[in-house]
C-alpha positions in Angstrom: 0.1 0.0 0.0 1.3 3.5 -1.0 0.4 6.4 1.0 0.0 9.7 -0.9 0.0 12.0 1.8 0.6 11.2 5.6 -1.6 12.6 8.4 -1.5 12.2 12.1 -4.3 9.7 11.9 -2.5 7.5 9.3 0.7 7.6 11.4 -1.2 6.5 14.1 -2.6 3.5 12.1 1.0 2.5 11.1 2.2 2.6 14.8 -0.8 0.4 15.6 0.1 -2.1 12.9 3.6 -2.1 14.3 2.2 -2.6 17.8 4.4 0.0 19.2 4.0 2.6 22.0 4.3 6.3 21.4 7.9 6.2 22.8 8.8 3.0 20.9 7.4 4.4 17.6 9.3 7.6 18.0 12.6 5.6 18.6 11.8 3.5 15.5 11.5 6.6 13.4 14.3 8.4 15.1 12.2 11.5 16.0 11.1 13.2 19.3 8.3 11.6 21.4 6.4 14.9 21.5 6.1 14.7 17.7 4.4 11.3 17.7 2.2 12.5 20.5 1.2 15.5 18.6 0.2 13.4 15.7 -2.0 11.4 18.0 -3.5 14.4 19.6 -4.2 16.0 16.1 -5.2 13.4 13.7 -5.7 15.8 10.8 -2.2 17.4 11.1 -0.1 16.9 8.1 3.6 16.0 9.0 6.5 18.0 7.5 8.1 16.5 4.2 10.9 15.1 6.2 8.6 13.2 8.3 6.5 12.1 5.3 9.7 10.5 4.0 10.5 8.8 7.3 7.1 7.3 7.5 7.2 6.3 3.8 10.4 4.3 4.6 9.0 2.8 7.8 6.0 1.4 5.8 8.1 0.2 3.1 10.5 -1.7 5.4 7.8 -3.1 7.6 7.3 -6.9 7.4 4.6 -8.1 5.3 2.4 -9.1 8.2 2.6 -5.5 9.4 1.7 -4.3 6.0 -1.3 -6.5 5.7 -2.4 -5.2 9.2 -1.8 -1.7 8.3 -4.1 -2.2 5.2 -6.9 -3.9 7.2 -6.7 -1.1 9.9 -6.8 1.6 7.0 -10.0 -0.1 5.6 -11.5 -0.3 9.0 -10.9 3.4 9.7 -12.3 4.5 6.1 -15.4 2.6 7.0 -15.8 4.0 10.4 -15.3 7.6 8.9 -17.9 6.9 6.2 -20.3 5.8 8.9 -20.0 9.0 11.0 -22.8 11.4 10.4 -22.2 14.9 9.4 -22.4 17.4 12.2 -25.6 19.2 12.4 -25.6 22.8 11.3 -26.1 24.1 14.7 -22.8 22.3 15.7 -21.0 23.8 12.8 -22.3 27.4 13.6 -21.5 27.1 17.3 -18.0 25.9 16.5 -17.4 28.8 14.2 -18.8 31.2 16.8 -16.4 29.8 19.4 -13.5 30.1 17.0 -14.3 33.7 16.5 -14.7 34.3 20.2 -11.3 32.9 20.8 -9.7 34.9 18.0 -11.3 38.0 19.3 -10.0 37.3 22.8 -6.4 36.8 21.5 -6.5 40.1 19.9 -7.9 42.1 22.9 -5.6 44.9 24.0 -6.0 43.8 27.7 -7.5 41.0 29.6 -10.7 42.4 30.9 -13.3 41.0 33.6 -15.7 39.7 30.7 -12.7 37.7 29.2 -11.7 36.1 32.6 -15.4 35.1 33.4 -15.7 33.5 30.0 -12.8 31.5 30.6 -14.1 30.3 33.9 -17.5 29.5 32.2 -15.6 27.4 29.7 -14.0 25.4 32.5 -17.3 24.9 34.2 -18.7 23.6 30.8 -15.8 21.2 30.4 -15.9 19.9 34.0 -19.5 19.2 33.8 -19.4 17.5 30.4 -16.4 15.3 31.6 -18.4 12.1 32.1 -21.0 12.3 29.4 -18.8 13.0 26.3 -15.9 11.0 24.7 -12.7 11.6 26.6 -10.7 13.1 23.7 -13.5 15.6 22.9 -13.4 16.9 26.4 -9.6 16.9 26.4 -9.6 19.1 23.3 -12.0 21.5 24.9 -9.9 21.8 28.0 -6.8 22.1 25.9 -8.2 24.9 23.8 -9.2 26.8 26.9 -5.8 26.3 28.4 -4.1 27.8 25.2 -6.3 30.8 25.1 -5.7 31.4 28.7 -1.9 31.1 28.2 -2.1 33.6 25.4 -4.1 36.1 27.7 -1.4 35.5 30.4 1.2 36.9 27.9 -0.8 40.1 27.4 -1.3 41.2 30.9 0.8 42.1 34.0 -1.8 42.9 36.4 -1.5 40.8 39.5 -5.3 40.5 40.0 -5.9 39.3 36.4 -2.8 37.0 36.4 -4.0 35.3 39.6 -7.4 34.7 37.8 -5.7 33.3 34.8 -3.4 31.0 36.7 -6.6 29.6 38.3 -8.0 28.7 34.9 -4.6 27.3 33.8 -4.6 25.2 37.0 -8.2 23.9 36.4 -7.7 22.9 32.6 -4.4 21.2 33.4 -6.2 19.3 36.3 -8.9 18.2 33.9 -6.6 17.4 31.2 -4.4 15.2 33.7 -7.5 13.4 34.7 -8.4 12.4 31.2 -4.8 11.4 30.5 -5.2 9.2 33.5 -8.6 7.8 32.4 -6.9 7.0 29.0 -4.0 5.2 30.5 -1.1 7.8 29.7 0.2 8.1 33.1 3.3 9.9 32.1 1.3 12.8 30.5 -1.2 12.6 33.6 1.7 13.1 36.0 3.2 16.1 34.1 0.0 17.7 33.7 -1.2 17.2 37.3 2.3 18.7 38.4 1.5 21.7 36.3 -1.9 22.0 37.7 -0.4 22.0 41.2 2.0 24.6 40.3 -0.5 27.0 38.9 -2.8 26.4 41.7 0.1 27.4 44.0 0.7 30.6 41.9 -3.0 31.5 42.1 -3.1 30.9 45.8 -6.0 28.5 45.4 -5.5 25.9 48.2 -8.6 23.7 47.2 -7.3 23.2 43.6 -3.7 22.7 44.9 -5.0 19.8 47.2 -7.2 18.4 44.3 -4.2 18.1 41.9 -2.0 16.7 44.6 -4.7 14.1 45.3 -4.6 13.2 41.6 -0.9 12.7 41.8 -1.6 10.6 44.8 -4.2 8.6 42.9 -1.6 8.1 40.0 1.1 6.7 42.4 -1.2 4.0 44.0 -2.3 2.9 40.6 1.4 2.4 39.9 1.5 0.3 43.2 3.7 3.2 44.8 1.6 3.5 48.0 4.4 5.3 50.0 4.8 7.9 47.2 0.9 8.3 47.0 0.6 9.0 50.8 3.4 11.6 50.5 1.4 13.4 47.9 -1.6 13.2 50.1 0.1 14.4 53.1 1.1 17.5 51.1 -2.3 17.9 50.0 -3.7 17.8 53.5 -1.1 20.4 54.6 -2.7 23.0 52.2 -6.3 21.8 52.0 -9.0 24.0 53.3 -11.7 22.3 55.6 -14.4 20.5 54.0 -14.7 18.6 50.7 -10.9 18.8 49.8 -9.9 17.1 53.0 -12.7 14.6 52.6 -11.6 13.5 49.1 -7.9 13.3 50.2 -8.8 11.0 53.1 -10.7 8.6 50.7 -7.7 8.5 48.3 -5.5 7.7 51.3 -7.6 4.6 52.0 -7.0 3.3 48.8 -3.3 3.9 49.1 -3.2 2.1 52.5 -5.1 -0.8 51.0 -2.5 -1.1 48.3 0.0 -1.2 51.1 -1.9 -4.0 52.6 -2.6 -2.1 55.7 -6.2 -2.7 56.6 -6.0 -0.9 59.9 -4.8 2.3 58.5 -7.4 2.3 55.7 -10.1 1.8 58.4 -8.8 4.7 60.5 -8.5 7.0 57.5 -12.0 6.2 56.4 -13.2 7.1 60.0 -11.3 10.5 59.8 -13.0 11.1 56.5 -16.5 10.9 57.9 -15.4 13.7 60.3 -14.3 15.8 57.2 -17.5 14.9 55.6 -19.5 16.6 58.5 -17.2 19.6 58.3 -17.8 19.9 54.7 -21.5 20.9 55.4 -20.1 24.1 56.9 -17.4 25.0 54.6 -18.4 25.5 50.9 -15.8 24.6 48.3 -15.6 26.3 45.0 -14.6 23.4 43.0 -16.9 20.8 44.6 -20.1 23.1 45.0 -19.9 25.5 42.2 -17.8 24.2 39.3 -18.8 20.6 40.2 -18.6 17.9 37.5 -15.3 16.3 37.5 -14.3 18.4 40.5 -17.2 17.0 42.7 -16.5 14.4 45.3 -19.9 13.4 46.7 -21.2 10.6 48.8 -21.5 8.3 45.8 -17.8 8.8 44.9 -16.9 8.4 48.5 -18.7 5.3 48.9 -17.1 3.9 45.4 -13.7 4.8 46.6 -14.2 2.9 50.1 -15.5 -0.1 48.1 -12.4 -0.1 45.9 -10.2 0.0 49.0 -12.1 -2.8 50.9 -11.9 -5.0 47.6 -8.1 -4.5 47.4 -8.0 -5.7 50.9 -10.1 -8.8 50.1 -13.1 -8.0 52.3 -16.0 -8.8 50.0 -18.6 -8.1 52.4 -17.5 -4.5 53.0 -16.7 -4.0 49.3 -20.2 -5.0 48.2 -21.8 -2.8 50.8 -20.0 0.2 49.8 -20.3 -0.3 46.1 -24.1 -0.9 46.5 -24.2 2.5 48.5 -22.5 4.2 45.6 -25.0 2.8 43.0 -27.9 3.6 45.1 -26.7 7.4 45.5 -26.1 7.4 41.6 -29.6 5.9 40.9 -31.3 9.2 42.3 -29.1 11.4 40.0 -31.0 12.1 36.5 -29.8 9.6 34.0 -28.4 12.4 31.7 -26.4 13.8 34.5 -25.1 10.4 35.7 -21.3 10.1 35.3 -20.7 6.9 33.3 -17.1 6.1 34.6 -17.7 6.1 38.4 -21.1 4.3 37.9 -19.5 1.7 35.7 -16.6 1.4 38.1 -18.8 0.8 41.1 -20.8 -1.9 39.2 -17.5 -3.7 38.3 -16.2 -3.6 41.9 -19.7 -4.9 43.1 -19.2 -7.8 40.7 -15.7 -8.4 42.1 -17.0 -8.4 45.6 -19.7 -10.9 44.7 -17.2 -13.2 43.3 -15.2 -13.0 46.7 -18.6 -13.8 48.3 -18.8 -16.8 45.9 -21.9 -15.6 43.9 -21.0 -15.8 40.3 -24.6 -15.4 39.1 -25.0 -12.0 40.8 -21.6 -10.9 39.4 -22.6 -11.8 36.1 -25.9 -9.9 36.3 -24.0 -6.7 37.5 -21.6 -7.0 34.5 -24.3 -7.3 31.9 -24.7 -3.5 31.6 -20.8 -3.0 31.8 -20.3 -5.3 28.6 -22.7 -2.9 26.8 -20.5 0.2 27.4 -19.2 1.6 24.2 -15.5 1.1 23.6 -14.7 4.6 23.3 -15.8 5.0 26.8 -13.9 2.2 28.3 -11.0 3.9 30.1 -8.0 2.7 32.0 -9.7 2.9 35.4 -12.5 0.5 34.1 -10.1 -1.8 32.4 -8.0 -2.1 35.4 -11.1 -2.9 37.6 -12.5 -5.5 35.1 -9.0 -6.9 34.7 -9.2 -7.7 38.6 -12.7 -9.5 38.0 -11.0 -11.7 35.4 -8.0 -12.5 37.8 -10.5 -13.4 40.5 -12.2 -15.8 37.9 -8.7 -17.5 37.5 -9.0 -18.6 41.1 -9.1 -22.4 41.7 -12.7 -22.5 42.8 -13.9 -21.2 39.6 -11.6 -23.2 37.2 -14.1 -26.1 36.9 -17.2 -23.8 36.4 -18.0 -23.5 32.8 -20.1 -20.3 33.5 -17.1 -18.9 35.1 -14.9 -19.6 31.9 -17.6 -18.1 29.6 -17.7 -14.9 31.8 -13.8 -14.7 31.6 -13.9 -15.1 28.0 -16.4 -12.2 27.7 -14.2 -10.1 29.8 -11.2 -11.0 27.6 -13.4 -9.8 24.5 -14.3 -6.5 26.3 -10.6 -5.7 27.1 -9.7 -6.4 23.5 -11.9 -3.4 22.4 -11.2 -0.5 24.7 -10.2 3.2 24.5 -7.1 2.5 26.7 -5.4 0.1 29.1 -3.7 1.1 32.3 0.1 1.3 32.1 0.4 -1.2 35.0 -0.2 -4.7 35.8 -3.7 -6.0 35.1 -6.0 -5.9 38.2 -4.6 -2.9 40.0 -7.7 -1.0 41.4 
């Protein structure tokens, strides 16, 4: 197959055909990792002529099996593109209006209050759309807002305006970090979360600083680095204001202690979290109460977090109780506003807990809706969780159960068609 003009998307197809990571593909071509990452992030981009030649050579020298796989993937991508509906006129007009608004803002002589308020509104929109739209769409919106904000930072030297703009930069970096984590790109997630922490510090916003440090702590325990995770959490607690910020950090700490195998410490920090929860009623939090969306840490998320901690500790009864509490809390949320990832994660954890309690039928019933989740929404958190379910089905007690084998096969198929996989061992919660 000859490619007339390489695009970021076609380069990504070649990388997939070669079955290489971003870093390995960059090394294969002899170019910078950031260049390959940019192709992935901007599929319509047309690489420079020198890069076109490198891609030509890479395809030409690829083994025949890789070339065949590349052809199949290209055909599948073409069919998928032809099946995509054209955007509605309203969407086209709104996109054009947004582009014009951004262009006008970039050319503003100074950064006024209206411009800053508009940026804050954009962040609110992105945060609240986080769990209802495909991850890369939300990532693109957060990135566009960040880039616009960065341009405005260069145009002003007024301290009050800079503080507001740094706050926006911190929030957009935090949202991008969270999406990168969901998609399994933990290196990018860590860098973005660190940037979010820095901007929050520059803005003097303790709640956002604590939120970003909590995300860094989450990344660490997913990498099975509980001590490092607890260090991030300790830093977060040192700056977190009373209320939701501290409440969330305690629950993240419970999972770090669980990964460390310390049931006593996990139980102790969960008890402390309940005290912070009571305090949260008296101390409103801007991220949690006003922006909401991905920045909200409510009772449902708290229960789901506790379920994950108890599950890692092997306590099926406690894990099932908390997972069900989370699902009950989400059930009263209007369906259109229900965050798909936490809900699906709670369902998977409940299924895992039921397997620990030796109830395969109940676990299978719980997973029926999970299997129906579109592949584009199957993020790293969910693949890691369902990987744990599969590992439980490999236990001796299920090996002679035909139903367990069939369920494990369905999980294998599900894992083969996901938006991402976590950069860690299968089964980490």
